[in-house]
N, C-alpha and C positions, 0 to 999 in steps of 0.2 A: 398408565394410559387412561384417558377419560372415556367413559362409556357414553355413547349417544343415546338419548331418549327419543323414542318416536313420538311425534306430536299428533295428537288426535284432533281432527277437524271438527269434532262435535261442538266445542264452545264457539267456534267461528260460525258454524251453521246456525246455532241458536241465536247468536248476535244478529246475523243477517235476517233471520226470520222475525225477530223482535223489532228490528229497525223497519222492516217492510210493513209490519202491522201498525207501528206508530205513525209512519208516513201516511198510510191509508186512513188512519183515524183523524188526520189533520184536515182542517177545512170543515165547512158546514153546508147544508142545503139552504136554499133561500125560503124565507116565509112568503106567504101570498101578499101581493101588493094589489089590493082590489081597485085602487084608483089608477093603476097603470095598465094600459091596454097593450099587453105584450104581443097579442096576435096581430094588432095593427103594426107594431114595430117590426115584427118578423116579416110581414107582407111587404113592407116598404124597402125592398132590396136596394142597396146602394144609395138610399136616401132620396131617390128620384121623385117620389110623390110628396115630399115635404111633410110627411106624417111624423117622422122621427123628430124633426125640429119642434113640432107641436108637443111632443111627449117629453121633451127634455126637462122642463120644470118639474114634472112629477118624478122622473127618474132621479133628478138631483136631490129631491126630498128624501129619497131612499138610498142615496149614495153610500152612506156609512154602513148600511146593512149588506152591501155587496162585498165589502172587504172580508177576506177569509173564505169566500165561497170557492168551491172547487170548479174546475173547468166544465165538468158535465152539468153542473147547476146553471152556469152562465149560458151554456149551449141550449139548455131546456128553456131558460127564461127569455133570452134575447135572440135565439136562433143561431144558425151558423154565421160566423163573422163574414164580412165582405172580404176580408183578407186577414192573414196572420203572418207574423214575422218570428222566426226562431232566433232567440238571443243566445247568450252564452250558456253552455251546457244544456240544462233541461228547461230553461226559462223561455217564455214566449209572450208575445203581445198580440191580442186580437184587436182588429179595428172595424168599426161600423161607421159608414158615411152618415153624416147628419144633415147634409145639404146636397142639392143637385150639383152636378159638374160634369166634366168630360167622361166620368165613369158611367154616366147614363147613356152614352152613345153606344152604338153597336160595337161589340167586342169587349166591352167593360174594361177599358184601359184604366190603370190607376191614375188618380188625379190629385191635385193639390186641394181639393174640396175639404172642408173641415171634417174631422173624424173624432169619434169617441174612441179612446185608446184604453184597453184594459190589459194590464200587465199581470202575468202569473209568475210567481217565484218558482224556485226549484221543487217545492212540494206540491205544485199544481194548484195553488190557491191565489186569489186576487191580492196583490200587494200594492197596486197603484191604479188609479183611475184619473185620466186627464183628457184634455182635448188637444188636438194638433195646434189649434189657435184658440185664444180665449174667446168665450162666447160674447156676443154683442149685447 
């Protein structure tokens, strides 16, 4: 007769702890962008004051530095998004309107106005930056 060995959960708990620490270490904070007026971007909710459109060339200049940034770094830099969509599992996409549209009317309905879309992968870091429609 075979004797059963009891399995200790210690190795599994160590693995889970190590995985959690590694995921927390992923991503980076953002450097300062002295030529980008983040406060003006944050104040232009839903892109209704046309300030975000004015700031896009500067943001585009720093686009590569946004990749790999964590969600909280983007929140601090660009402010709360105008909307967010949850994707598969733990992925999500933030969007920021970059032009006025129906979202500027009372009630803030979503609109087809152009948006900056920032996708966060499963580790909570920026994996994609694009626009709803190409910039003119």
